[in-house]
N, C-alpha and C positions, 0 to 999 in steps of 0.2 A: 747741601743739607736741605735747603729750602725746596730744591727741585724734587728731592726724594719725598719730602713731606707733601708736596703738591700732588705727586703721583699716587701717594698712599691715599690722599683724600679722594682722588678720582676713582681709584680702585674700590674704596669703600662705598662711594656713591653708586658705582656700577653694580657692585655685589648686592647692595640692598635693593636696588631697582629690579634686578633679575629675581631676587628672592620674593619681593612683593608680587611681581607678575605671576611667578609660579604658584605661590600660595593662593592668590586670588583665582587663578584658573582652576586649580584642583579643588578649591572650596566651593566652586559654583556647582552644586550638585544637581540643580534642576537642568542646567544647560548641558552638562556632561556627566550623567549619572553613573556611568560605568568606568570612569577613569580609576575609581577605587573599586576593587573586587567586591562583589556582593558577599554577604555572610555565608550563604549556602555554598559558594565556591570555595570558601576557606575550610568550612567544616565538612570535609568529605569522609565517607566511611573508609575505614582501614581496609586495604586490599587483603584478600584471602591469602593465607599462608599454610604451609604444611603439606603432608601427602594428600593427593586429590582423591575425591570420590569419582568413580567412572560412570559415564552414561553411554552405553553402546548405542549406535545409530545404524540401522540396517538399511542399505540402499540396494538398488537393482540397476546397474549400468546395462547398456545394450550396445550391440555391434551389428544389428540387423538392419539399421536404417542409415541413410547417407549422411545425415547431419545430426549432431547431438541435440536432443530436445531440451537439454539444459537442466533437467530436474536434479540430477545428482550433483552437478556443479553448484546449483543454488542451495541445495540442502547442506553441502559441506561449508560453503562460505557463510551462510546466514546462521547456522547453528554455532559455528565457531565464534562469530561476532557476538552472538547472544551470550555464549559462555564467558567471553571476555568481559562483557558488561556485568554479568553476575559476579564474577570473581573480583572485579574492581569495587563492587559494593559489599564485599565481605564474604562472598561465596555462600556455602552452607555450613553453619556452625563454625565459621571462621576458616574453613578449609575450602580450597578451590574445587571446581568440578572440571573433569577432562573428558572431552568427547572422543570416543573410539569408533571409527567407521569400519563396518563390515559390508563387503560387496558380494552378493550371491550370484551376480551375473545371470540372473533369471533361471537358475538351476535349483531344483528341489533339494538335492544333496547339499549344495552349498548353504542354502537357507538353514537346514538342520544343523550342519557343523558350525555355522557362525553363531547360532543361538547357544549351542552347547559350549562353545569357547567363551562366550560372554558370561554364561552362568558359572563357569569355573573360576571367575574372578571374584574374590571375596569382598571387594570394595565397590561392587556395582550398586548404584543407587536406584536406577530404573533403566528400562530398555525401551527404545522407540523405533518403530518401523515395521516392515513386512506388509506389503500392499496387495499382493495377488492372492485371491481366494484359493486357487489350486495349490500354490506353494504353501499357503497357510494350512490347508487341510493336511498336506504331507508333513508339515512341521508338528502339528498337534497330534497326529497319529503316531509319530515317532518319538517325540520328546515332550508330550503333554504332561506326563507324570513329573518329569524333571522341572518343568516350568512351574507347576503347582506347588511342588515341594519347596522350591527356592523362596517363594514368597516375594520375589522381585516384581515390582510394578512393571507391567508390560503394556505400553500404549501402542497398539498396532494401527494399521490403516485398512482394516478388513471390513467389507460390507456385509458379509454373511455372519451374523451373530451366533448362529447355532454352532459354528466351528469352535468357539471358546466359551460356550454357555456353562461348561463344567469347571471353568477355571476363574475363580473370583478375583484373581490378581491381574486379569487381562481385560483391557479396555480397547476401544477403537475411536479414531477421530472421524469415522464415517457414521452415517446414519444406518440403521438396521434395514437390510433389504427385506427381511420378513415382516417387520412391524412398521416400516416407513414406506419403502418404495412400492411394495405390492399393494397396500391399501390405497395409496395415492393413485396408482395406475388403474386399479379396479374402479375406484370412485370416478375418475376421469372418464373411463370407458363408458360407464353407465350414464354419466351426465351428458356426454356427447351423443348418446343414443346408438352406440355401436352394439348390434345384437348378435353378430356372427364373427367373433374374433378368432384368429388362428395364431399358433405359436410355432416358430421355427428357430431352433437353437443348436449349438454344438453340444454333443452328448458328453464330452469329457471336460467341459468347462464347469467348474463347481458353481460359480456365481450364476450363470445362465440356467443351469439345471435346477438350482434352488429357486430361482425366480419362476421357472415354469411350474415347479411343484406348488409354489405359493399361489400362482394364478389359478391353477387347476383346482386347488382346495377352496379358494375363495369364490370363484365363479360357479362351483358346483359341477355335478355330473352333466356332461354335454355342454358345458359353458364354452369350451374350445371346440370349434368345428374341425380343426386340424391341430395335432400335437406331434410335430416331426422333430426327432432328435437325430442330428447328423454326426457321424463319426469322423475322426481325423486321421490322416496319415502324413507323417513328416510335417506336422503342424499346419496342414492344409485340409480343408473339408474334402471328404471323399466325393468325387464327381457324381458317381452313380446315386448316392444318397441325396445330393443336392437336386438332381434331376427328379428323383422320386418325390421330394418335397414340393417342387414346382408343379408336378402333375396333380398332387393332392390339392393344392391351392386352386388350380384350374378347375378341378371337379367341384370342390366345395364352394368356390366363389365367396370367400369371406369379405366383410366390409372393413376389416382392420387386421393387419398382420404384425405381431410382435416379432421383430427380426433381430436375433442375437447370435450372429454367426461370425463374430470377430470383425477385425478391422481390415486394413489394407484394401484389396480389391474384391473381397468376398461380397460385401453388401452392394457395391455398385454393379458387379456382374449379375447378381441376383435381380436387382432392379431392372437391368436391361432385358433379362429374360422375361420378367413379368410384363414389361412394356411390349415386348415382341409378341407375347402370347395374347395380348389384348385384355388381360385381367390385371387391373391396377388398383387394388384396394389401398386405403390409407395405410401408412407404415408407422410403426413405433419402434425405432431402432435403439440398440444398446449403446452405441458410441455417440460422438458429437456430430450433429448435422453438418457443421461447417468443415468437417474433415472429408466429406464426400466431394468428388469432383463436380464443379459447378455445372459442367455440361450434362451430367447425369441428374443431379438433384433439381436443377432449375427446369428441366424438361419433363420431369415425372408428372403425369397428369392427375395427381392427387396430393393431399397434404401429407407431410412427413412430421412426426413428433419424436421427441426424446426428452429425457430428464437431464437437468443440469444442476450442479450443486455449488458452483463457484459464484456465478453472477448472471444476470439477464443479458440478452444480446444488446449490443450498442451501449452498454453501461460498464463502467469500470468499478472494481473494488476500490472504494474511495481511500481507504487506508493505504493500500498498496500504491495507488496512483500518487498520493501525496509523498510517499517515501521515494518513489522513482523520480518525481519532479525535482527533488533536492539534489540528486546526483545520478543522472540517467546512465552515465558510463559505468558506474559501479554495479548496475543491475542488468547488465547485458550477459545473458547466459546461453541463450539458444543460438544455434547456427554454426558451431565448430564442426569441421569436417571429421568424419570417422573413417580413416583410411582403410581399416580392416573390413568395412562393410562389403558384402558380396556384390552389391550393385555397382561398385566402382570397377570390378573386374569384368562383369558381363555387360556393362554399358547402360544399365538402368539408371544409375546416378548421374546427374548432370550438374556442372558447376553453377553456382548461384551468382546473380548480379550483386555487386557490393551493397547497393541500397536495399536489397531484400533482407539482409541480415544485420543492418545497422539500426533498425528501429526497435527501441526497448519496449514499445507499446504494441508490438505484434502479439496476437493472441497466444501463440506458442510460448513466447518469452514471458508474458504475464502469467501463463499457467505455471511455468518453471518457478517464477517468483512466488506464486501462491503456494506451491508445494514446499519450497524451501522455507517460507515464512511459517507455514503450518508446523513443520518440524521444529523450527526455532521457538515457536509458541509453546510447544510441548516441553522443551528444555526449560524454558522459563517457568512454566506451570509446575514442573517437578521441583525446581528450586524453591519456589514460593511455598508450595505445600510442605516441603521438608523443613522450612524455617519455623514451622509451628511446633516443632518437637523440642522446644525449650532448650536449645543450644547444645543438645547431646551430640556426640560424635559416634555413637553406636549406630552402625549402618542398618542393623535390623530395626531399631526404633525409627530411624529416618524413613525406611521403606514403609513401615506401618503408618507413619504420618502422611506420606504421599497417598497411600490407598485410602486413608480416612478422609483426606481432602477431596479426592475424586468422588467419594461416596456421600459426602455431606456438604462441604463448602461449595463445591462445583456441581452439585446435583441439580438436574433440570427442575426449574420452578423455584429453587431455593437460592441459588447464587450462580454467578458466571465469572469466568476468568477472561478479562479483556486483553486479548492479544493483538499483535500487529496485523494479523490476517483476519481474525474473526473473534466473536465472543464464544467461549467454549463452556459448555455444560454437558453433563452426561446423564442419560436415563438410568436410574438405579436398577431397574428390573433387567435391562439388557446390556448395560454398561457400554452403550453406544452413544455417539455424539448426538445431542439434540439439535438436529438440523432439518429444515424443510426444503424439499427439492423444488426447483422451478420447472414447469412444464413448457417446453419450447416447441414452437410450430414453424415450419416453413410452408406457408400457404401456397397453393397451386398458382404459379405464374408470378408471384411477388418478387422472387429472387433474393429475399433477405429473411433471416430468421427473426422471430420476435416471441414475446411471451404469449401463450394462449390466453383466451379471454377469461378463463376461470383457473384459479390456482387453489391449492389446498394447504392449510397449515394445521398443526396440532394445537388443541386447546389444553387448558390446564388439567382436564380430566382424562387426557389421552385420546379423545375422539378427534375426527377430522372436521375442519371448518372450511367452507368455501368462501374465498374472497375474490374480489374483482381486480382485473388489470386496468389501470388508468392509462390509456394511450394519450399522452400529453406532450406538449413542447412549449418551450419558453423562447421567445424572440426578443432579445435584449435590444432596446432602441437606443438608450442613452445611460451612461454611468458617469456621475459627476460628483463634485463636492466631497472628495475623499478626505477624511479626517483620521490620520493615523493615531492621534492621541485619544480620540473618542472611539477608535476602531470601528468606524462606520462609513458608509457611502450612500449616496442616493441613486436610485435606479428607476427607469421607466421601461416597461416591457409588455408584450402581449403574451397572454397565456391561452393556448388553444388546446382543446381536448375533444376526444371523440364523444359524440352525443349518445349516451345510453342512460338507462335509469339510475345507475350507480354513480355516474359522473356528475359532480356538483361542486361548485366553488365553495359551498358551505361546509363541505367535508374536508377541505384542505387547510392545513395550518402552515403558514409561512414561518418556519421555525426560527429563522435568524432575522426576522423583522425586528426593528428597533422597538423596544418596549419602554415607553415613557412613563415612569412611575408617578411623575408629578401631574400627569394629564389624565383626564377621564377617557381619552380616546383609546388608551392601551397601546397596541401596536400602531406605529405611524404608517398607515397604509390607506391608499385611496383606490377603490375598485370600481371600474365602470364596465357595464355590460355592453359589449359591441354587438354580439349576436347570441341570443339565448338558446339557439338550436332550432331545429324544425325547418320548414320550407322557407326559402328566401331566394329572391332574384339576384342578390348581390353576393351572398356568402354561401359556402358549402352547406348543404342541408344536414350533413352528418356531423357538423362541428359546432362546438360552443366556443366563443371567443370573448376574452376579457382584456381590458387595458388596465394595468396596475402600475402605480407609482408609489414610492415610499422610501424610507430609510432602512438600511440593512446593516447588520454587523459583519465584520470580517476580522481575520486574525493576521495582522501585518507581521512580516518577518523582515526586520530592518537592518540586518547585519551588513548587507551590501548597499545600503542607501548611499548615494542617489542612483546607483545603477541596479536597483533591485527589481525583481519581478514579483508581483503580488497576485493572489488568487481572490477574485470577487465571485461570490456565489449566491444563489437563491435556493434555499433549502425547503423542500416540500415533505410533509409528513401528515398522516391522518390526524384530524383534529380530535377524533373520538376513538378510543381503543376498541369500542364495540363496532366500529365501521372502518376496518383497515382496508388498505389497497396497496398495490405495488405499481410503481410508475414504469411505463415502457415508452421511451422517447423514440423519435424517428432516427434513421441513420444520419451520421454526422454530415455526409455529403448533401443531405437534403435540408439541413438547418441553415438559417440565414446567418451569414458570417459578418454582415455589416453592423458595426457598433459605433456610435458617436461617444467620444470620451474627451475629457478635459485634462490634458497633460499626461495621457497614457496611450500606449500603442498595443492594441489587442494582438496576441501572439497565438493563442490556441484556446479551444473550448472543448469541454467534455461533460458527460453526465456521470456522476459518481453514485455509488450505492453503498449503504451501510446499514447495519442493524444495531440499534442502540437498545438500552434497557433502563427501566426505572426500578432501582432497588427499594424494597418496602419491608419494614419490620412491624409486625403486630405488637403494639406496646403491651397488650394483655397476655398473649401467649409467648411472646418473644420469638415467634416463628418468622424466619426471613423468607422472602420471596422476590422474584424479579418478574417484571412485566416487559416483554420485548415489543419493539415496534420498528417498522422499516422507515428509512429516510432516503429520499432522492436528492441529489445535489447537482443543480445546473451551474457549472463553474466556467469562469473565463480567466485565463492567465494573461496578465497585462504587464507590459514593460513601461517603467516610468520614463518619461521624456526628460533628459538631463541637460537640454540646451540652456535653460534658465539658470541651472546650477553652475554650469561652466561660465556663463557670463557674470554672474553675481558673486561667485566664490573662487573658482579655479583660476580665472584670469587675474583678479586682484591679488590672490595669494601668491601667484607666480611672480607678479611685479614686486610684491613685498620681499620675497626671497631674492629676486634679482638685484634690487637696490641694496639690500643688505650684503649681498655677495660683492657688488662693486665697491663697497666701502673698504674692503680689505686691501684694495690697491692704493688707498690714501697713505702717504708716508707716515711711519710710526711716530714721527714728531708731532703729528696732529691726532694723537690718541683720543683726545676728548671728542673730536668730530667723529672718529671711527665708532667709538662705543655709543655715542649719542644716536647715530644712524641705526646701529644694530638694535639697541634697546627700543628705539622708536618703532622699528620694524616688528619687534616682538610684541610690543603693546598694540600695534595695528592689527597683527594676526589675532591676538586675543579679542580685540574689539570686533573684528570681523566675525569671529566665532560667536560672540555673545549677541550679535545682531541677527543671527539666523533664527528662524522659527524653532522653538524647542520641541524635540521629539521625545515622548514618554516611552523610552525603550529600556528593556531590562538587559540589553547587551550593547556594547559599543558599536556604533555604525562605522562604515568605511569613512564617512565624513569626519567622525570623531577621531578616528585613527590618523587621518590625514593631517588634521590640525595638531594633534599631539606630536606627530612627526615634524611638522613645521616648527613647533615650539622647541623640539629637541635640536633641530638643525641651527636655529637662530641662537639657542643657548650655547651650542658648541662653538659657533662663530664668536660669540662674546668671550667665552672661556679661552679660546685660542688667542684672540686679540689681547686679552689680559696677560696670558703667559708670555707672549712674544715681546712685551715691553719690560718684562722682569729682567734685571741685570744678570741674575744667575743663569737665565736661559740664553741671553744674548752672548754670554761668554762661551757657550757651548754651541759651536756652529752646526754640529750634526743634529742636535735636538732642534735648533732653530730651523734648520733646513727641513726636517721632518714636519714640523708644525706648519711651515710655509706650504709644503706639498699638500698637507691635509686641507689647508685653507683654499688653495688654488685649484687642486685637482680632485681630492677625495670627496669634498662636499658636493660639488656639482655632479660628480659621477653617482654619488649616493642619491641625490635628488632625481637625477635622470632615470636611474633604475626604478625608484619608487613611482615616478610618473609613468614609466612604461608598464609597470605592473597594473596601475590604475587604468591605463588605456586598454590593456588586454582584458581586464575585468569588465570594462564598459562594452567591449565587443562580444564577450561571451555571454553576458547576462541577457 
């Protein structure tokens, strides 16, 4: 009896010791803030239920190229993911939305039948897609009346706004070719001093034909010294008509040729013929310059221009780059082989090297992500606009709410929808996206594309405004004194910029520089002028150079601490909205890669581009408006060095677990010694955790989870030790054997698997 009473006292002491340790560890909110779930994680929106509303998405797969460009795959994956997030947050009026994909395979007839099939569904909330102007013309010619009568919001991706001008329920995610592209091209032509432009385009392509008509009307009679429209046969330009266009250019000798004759080999072959003839005017092409063969583009003896809508050269869309950095493997779309492509049969297609298709940051793959994100943004926009319809499930009223949102809440100048790809607003008069193009140039002999010196953006009254390109680079010298709790770091760097009248350090705002409200200094920056520009025997005459040091903000993501990778950035934006600029950095290969850091390993660097806006409401008229501005982000991805953490945390914690594990081999007659060692180990683990610097994180870090795991293992050891000395357990040899196996085999196996997981994570990050 006395023995049983003594054992009960030991059990009680062990129980209360473990309880006290667990209570103290969970109550320490500053040290482990997320061991208890945050309120917002508990109070989630109820998932959508009931019959779904349908959102048809029109895509155009292709089988004429060797490898899949990835657009369709990205559209399907990203729109479905966005629909899943919308439905998890309650959907639309409590009902889910379902994406229905229609593939026209780049055939006019399929486009028409797909849209008609979508319109026959009474639960269609909105339609998204159709990107080609020629197929768009065929669609509206055949089914325009049906689209108008349905009242279904139709967000296309067409650049020719005249195609849907008569249909108030049709919008586009592109800018208007007539009111945006043509005025920018004409203004640029005049600003650059081109006096004898020529136009060569495919006759049957709707977009290029409308562009030619717009240029001709804007430049006036005689504004184009050559206007050659080339017919096609079997989707290829007619050779005789191409030859005739070349002859006209040789005779007229223009100083600029607008060349819109399709992609593939058409433009390179035409350039070769121009070069062979000795007449090589500047070119303004319809496609992307970087799609031209380098041996043709880089040897052409004049400048080549084009328009771009996604991003400047050598710059990433910062929102997309941030998404890809989180899980690069999930954003790999481009590169899959298309076995049915004719090129595999005739030998034109060649196998790719593995490393050529594994990079998610290749331009083609990023373009696929951009297209997919754009479609996903439209799905989210439709859902957000429909939610303004006061919870009704009447699909007709929901459609009206979507159209009202496009016309008012997301009207250009009044508001914008902030998507994962871009900020979206629409010009009420044309129902086109309010987007400004970038003018890209491949200077003769440079070998790399860049922004032209002058760009043009729309003002609030609709007129064009000329802004300058700031050719600038940041050479990071040192990054140190990283403070995750204050979300700041110190940096020293050189800022160099091309010397021109519009380039001045006074016009630049370092947007993420630390702002000290308690100091009169404002932003904590020190700027020293190294070279003010002009003639110098030491520095380039055409450059201005500054040395800058200061404290900057960053947004730490600590889920994988201490094996985390963080992004440290220097953000540049115009200081004054009346003096805007766009930053063009040099190629990545030309930037200095050497950085001194304290406790961090530089892994990558890039320049991101984003457009932000300032929402404003007039308190007198209650009229909302938005003021957009461009922002460039020079970013460095750095991996935390974990050696110190291993020595200070992992090794001691491992010894604590090992000593506690050895205690289980002490004979059960010495139970007090066993439980004393195990409880002491648990207290030591808690003390080790409390001795670590506290991280002010809204999520549990890997370090937090590792300690909770250690607490659990030690608590299980204590619990099993207690159970094994209980008479009722000792009398059941099977149960006792199972507990012994758990003690001796399961616990070290569990710890080993967890350690291996942490090791893999440290290698992958």
